[in-house]
C-alpha positions in Angstrom: -0.1 0.0 0.0 1.5 3.4 -1.0 1.3 6.5 1.2 2.3 10.1 1.2 6.0 10.9 0.5 6.4 12.1 4.1 6.5 8.8 6.1 5.4 10.8 9.4 2.0 10.9 7.9 1.8 7.4 6.3 -1.1 5.1 7.7 -0.1 2.8 10.4 -1.8 -0.3 8.5 -4.5 -0.9 6.0 -6.9 -0.6 9.1 -6.5 3.1 9.0 -7.6 3.3 5.5 -10.4 1.0 5.9 -11.6 2.9 8.9 -11.4 6.0 6.9 -13.5 4.3 4.0 -16.1 2.9 6.5 -16.6 6.3 8.5 -16.2 8.7 5.5 -17.5 6.8 2.4 -18.4 9.9 0.2 -15.7 10.2 -2.5 -15.1 11.8 -5.8 -14.7 9.3 -8.7 -12.4 10.8 -11.4 -11.8 10.0 -14.9 -9.2 12.4 -16.0 -7.5 13.1 -19.2 -8.9 14.1 -22.7 -12.0 16.1 -23.4 -14.4 13.9 -22.0 -13.1 14.0 -18.3 -15.7 13.1 -15.7 -16.1 13.6 -12.0 -18.9 12.3 -10.0 -19.4 12.4 -6.1 -20.7 9.1 -4.7 -20.6 6.6 -1.7 -18.1 3.9 -2.0 -17.4 0.9 0.1 -14.6 -1.6 0.4 -14.6 -5.2 -0.9 -12.1 -7.5 0.9 -10.6 -10.7 0.3 -10.5 -13.8 2.3 -7.6 -12.4 4.3 -9.2 -9.1 4.9 -7.2 -7.3 2.1 -8.5 -4.5 0.3 -9.3 -5.6 -3.4 -12.0 -3.2 -4.8 -14.1 -0.4 -4.1 -18.0 -0.7 -4.9 -20.8 1.7 -5.6 -23.3 2.8 -8.0 -24.1 5.5 -10.5 -27.1 6.7 -12.3 -27.3 5.1 -15.8 -27.9 8.5 -17.4 -24.6 9.9 -15.8 -22.2 10.4 -18.8 -19.6 9.2 -16.5 -20.8 5.7 -17.1 -20.1 5.7 -20.8 -16.6 7.1 -20.1 -16.0 4.2 -17.8 -16.9 1.8 -20.3 -14.4 3.1 -22.9 -11.7 3.5 -20.3 -12.1 1.9 -16.9 -9.0 3.6 -15.4 -10.1 6.0 -12.6 -9.2 7.5 -9.2 -11.3 7.7 -6.2 -10.5 10.7 -3.9 -11.6 10.6 -0.3 -11.3 13.5 2.1 -11.9 12.4 5.5 -12.1 14.6 8.7 -10.1 17.8 8.3 -9.8 21.3 9.7 -7.6 24.6 9.9 -5.2 24.5 12.8 -4.8 27.9 14.4 -1.9 29.3 16.1 -4.5 31.3 18.4 -4.9 28.3 20.5 -1.4 28.0 21.3 0.7 29.7 24.1 3.5 29.9 21.5 2.0 32.3 19.0 5.2 32.1 16.8 3.9 28.8 15.4 2.5 28.7 11.8 -1.2 27.9 11.0 -1.5 24.4 9.5 -4.3 22.0 8.4 -4.9 18.6 9.9 -6.6 15.9 7.7 -7.0 12.3 6.6 -7.4 11.6 3.0 -6.7 8.8 0.7 -6.3 8.2 -3.2 -7.2 5.0 -4.8 -6.0 4.1 -8.4 -8.9 1.8 -9.7 -9.8 -0.4 -12.8 -13.5 0.1 -13.0 -16.1 -2.3 -14.5 -19.9 -1.3 -14.8 -22.6 -3.8 -14.6 -26.3 -3.3 -15.5 -27.2 -6.8 -14.3 -30.1 -6.6 -11.8 -28.5 -9.0 -9.4 -25.4 -7.1 -9.2 -27.4 -3.7 -8.8 -29.5 -5.2 -6.0 -26.6 -6.7 -4.4 -24.7 -3.4 -4.4 -27.7 -1.4 -3.2 -28.5 -4.1 -0.4 -24.8 -3.9 0.8 -24.6 -0.1 0.9 -27.9 0.4 2.7 -27.0 -2.4 5.2 -23.8 -0.5 5.9 -25.3 2.7 6.3 -28.4 1.7 8.3 -26.4 -0.5 10.8 -27.0 0.4 14.2 -29.7 2.9 13.6 -33.1 2.6 15.6 -35.7 1.3 13.3 -33.2 0.5 10.6 -34.4 0.6 7.2 -34.0 -2.2 4.6 -34.3 -2.2 0.7 -37.2 -4.7 0.8 -39.4 -1.9 2.2 -39.6 -0.3 -0.9 -41.7 -3.0 -2.4 -42.7 -2.5 -6.1 -41.1 0.9 -6.2 -37.7 -0.6 -6.0 -38.0 -2.4 -9.5 -38.8 1.0 -11.1 -36.1 2.9 -9.6 -33.4 0.2 -10.0 -33.7 0.4 -13.8 -32.1 3.8 -13.6 -28.9 2.6 -11.7 -25.6 0.9 -12.6 -23.5 -1.1 -10.3 -19.6 -0.5 -10.5 -16.5 -2.4 -9.1 -13.2 -0.4 -9.1 -10.3 -2.9 -8.7 -7.7 -1.6 -6.5 -4.2 -0.9 -8.1 -2.7 1.4 -5.7 -3.5 3.3 -2.5 -1.8 6.6 -1.3 -3.0 7.8 1.9 -2.1 10.6 4.3 -3.0 11.1 7.8 -1.6 14.3 9.0 -3.0 14.4 12.5 -0.4 16.4 14.8 2.2 13.6 14.8 5.0 16.1 14.7 3.6 18.6 17.5 5.0 19.1 20.9 2.9 17.4 23.6 2.0 20.9 25.2 1.1 22.2 21.9 -0.9 19.0 20.8 -3.0 19.3 23.9 -3.9 22.8 23.1 -4.8 21.9 19.5 -7.0 19.4 20.7 -8.9 21.7 23.0 -9.3 24.4 20.0 -10.6 21.8 17.7 -12.9 20.4 20.1 -14.3 23.7 21.1 -14.7 24.4 17.3 -16.8 21.1 16.9 -14.4 19.1 14.9 -14.9 16.1 16.9 -14.2 13.4 14.3 -10.9 14.9 13.6 -10.1 15.1 17.3 -10.8 11.4 17.6 -8.5 10.5 14.8 -5.8 12.8 16.5 -6.1 11.3 19.8 -6.0 7.7 18.3 -2.8 8.4 16.4 -1.3 10.2 19.4 -2.1 7.1 21.6 -0.4 4.9 19.0 2.7 6.7 18.7 2.6 9.8 21.0 3.2 13.4 20.0 6.8 14.6 20.0 8.5 15.7 23.3 
């Protein structure tokens, strides 16, 4: 698995990337190059092999989306995932000589995408996505509850599978901050409501610790 050139901000393991996918599944699917470049925001989910390794990203597109035709001609694409992120202000620090920064978790996936209009593939993808997103909700909803309406709406959808060729991920979460500064940054971010980012920062600090 690839990562940012700065090894300080590399994922500790594939689990970090899978967690990012599970908690922040909304991504940009990008087919760049040429006059028919295409960009579509959509939710993606991980497909794992028997050993738990990431092998593909799965999702769905509206059949009328021009991106579908582009992917049929050329399945090479990238998925760009931006997780929790926030501006980091020196105003939170005792040491006001520090520069501002931006903390974030992000990943880029190089994909080879295939598109399917098979009803079974579409149903399997939508079932899996709904199950993932409804898990743990009170009165969790299921696709079967659509009844006859499902058949009408499903005709406008295609399923996609993007075989993962490469992953590059960056988790810039204050790993290089002094402990005192790191603690003050956490307070500032938490006060500003950046709770998801704070959780990631605490997790990485608990694993490796901020610098002394």
